N, C-alpha and C positions, 0 to 999 in steps of 0.2 A: 586723807588720799593716800593711795599707794605710792611707793618710792618711784616707779617708772614715771608716774604723772609729775611728781615733784622734780625729777630729774629733768624732764622735758621743760616744765616751768624755768628752771634755772638756766637751761642751755638757749631757750628761745624767746623767752618772753622779755617784754621792753621793761626797763627800769625808770625811765624818765619821760613824762608826759610828751615833752617836744619831740620825742623819737617816735612816738606811737604812729605818726600818720606815715612814716617812712617804711617801716618794716616790723617784724615780729608777730607773735600770736599773744593776745591777751587772755589772761585767766578767764575773763568772762566769755570769751569765744569757745575756750574749751568746756567751760561749764554749760554753755548754750548748746554745743554739739552733743554733750552728754544727755541733756534733758531731751533733745529731740531724737537720740537713739532709744531713750526710754520709751518715748511715744512709739516709735517703730516696733519695738519688741513687745509692747504691752498686749498686744492680741495674740502674742505666741505664734504669729505667722509672719516670716518675713517675706514681704512681697517685693518683686523687682521694682514696680513702680513706686514704692514707698523709698526704697534705696536710691533710686534715680532721682527723686525729689529731694531727697535729703542732700545728695551731693550737689544739686542745682541751687539749693538753698545757701550751702556753705560756700560756693564759689561766688554767688551774687554778694552775700553777707561780708565774705573775708576777702582781702586783697592779698592773697599769698600764693606762692608758687606750688605747683603740682605736687612736689616732694613734701613739702609742708603740709599740704592738704592731706595727702595719703597718710602722712604720721599722725595728725591731727586725729583723723578718722579711726586710725588703728588704737591709738590711745584712749579716744573718747569710747570706743567699743570696750576696750579692756576695763576702763574705769566703771563704765555702766553696768558691765558684768558683776563687778566686784562690790558696787556701791550697797550699802545697807540702808541708806537715808537719802532723801532728796535734799536734806538741809545743806550738805556741803556744796552743792551745785546752787541752790536757791539763795544761799547766803552770799555767794559771789555776785549772783544777778543782782541782788538788792544793793549791795555795795557799790557796784559798777554801773548799773544801767539807770538811765532816768526812766520815768514813766513811759514815754514813747517808745522806747527801746522794749521795754517789758511787754507792751501790747504788740508789738512786731513779733516778739519771740512767740507769743500766744498764737498769733496769726500764722506762722510758721508751723507752729505744732499742728494746727487744724489743717493745714495744707497737707503736711504728712499724712495725717489721719484719714483724709478724704482722698488721697491720690490713688488708692486701691478701689475707689467708688463704694465702699463699705465702711461706716463708722461704727467701729466695735465699741461695747459698753465700757470695756477696760481702758480703751483709748480716751474716751470722754471722760471717764472717772479720773484719769491721770491727768489730763490737761486742766480739768477743773481744780484737782489738788494743787497743781504747780500755780495755776491762776492766783488761788488764794494765798499761797506762801510768797508770792511776789507782789502781792497787793495790787493785783489787776481786779478793778471794780466789775462786778457782775454784769453791768451793762456792756463794758467793753469785752467781757468773755463772750457774751451772747452775739454781740455784734461782729466780732472777729470769726465766730463760728459760722454765721449765716454769709459773711463775706467769702470765706474759704468754700463753702459749699456751693455757693452760686458761681464763683470761678471755676470750679471743677465741672459742675453740670453744664454751665452756660458757655 
């Protein structure tokens, strides 16, 4: 990870589990945000609906202030641009998320991919790769895909 992300981690991240519920941003939250940005950018078209869905997901998922949210988004965008591999993100997800949270992450990726009413082949390919890297079953991969599609269309 680049120096900016490491500085952010050191300045904002929680060191003790008992503090996690009160404040701060977890490494897994940043990794999750980076993966969501990767989905947004995978079709090479940034749609305002995708950006709105992304912010909505972060606001719902994280309980942080607007300043920290803006900083997290900026850092995640920078890291996503500079990333050469998904491993640095997926390894954090594997270490920090239980299976239920991993499935929820895939669900959120599908929500972003479908938010512009067009599922691009690159978005689907990326979500499939991430799903495999974080060990989400193919059944849950398909289940979350259909669920996100139905929520957007219905």
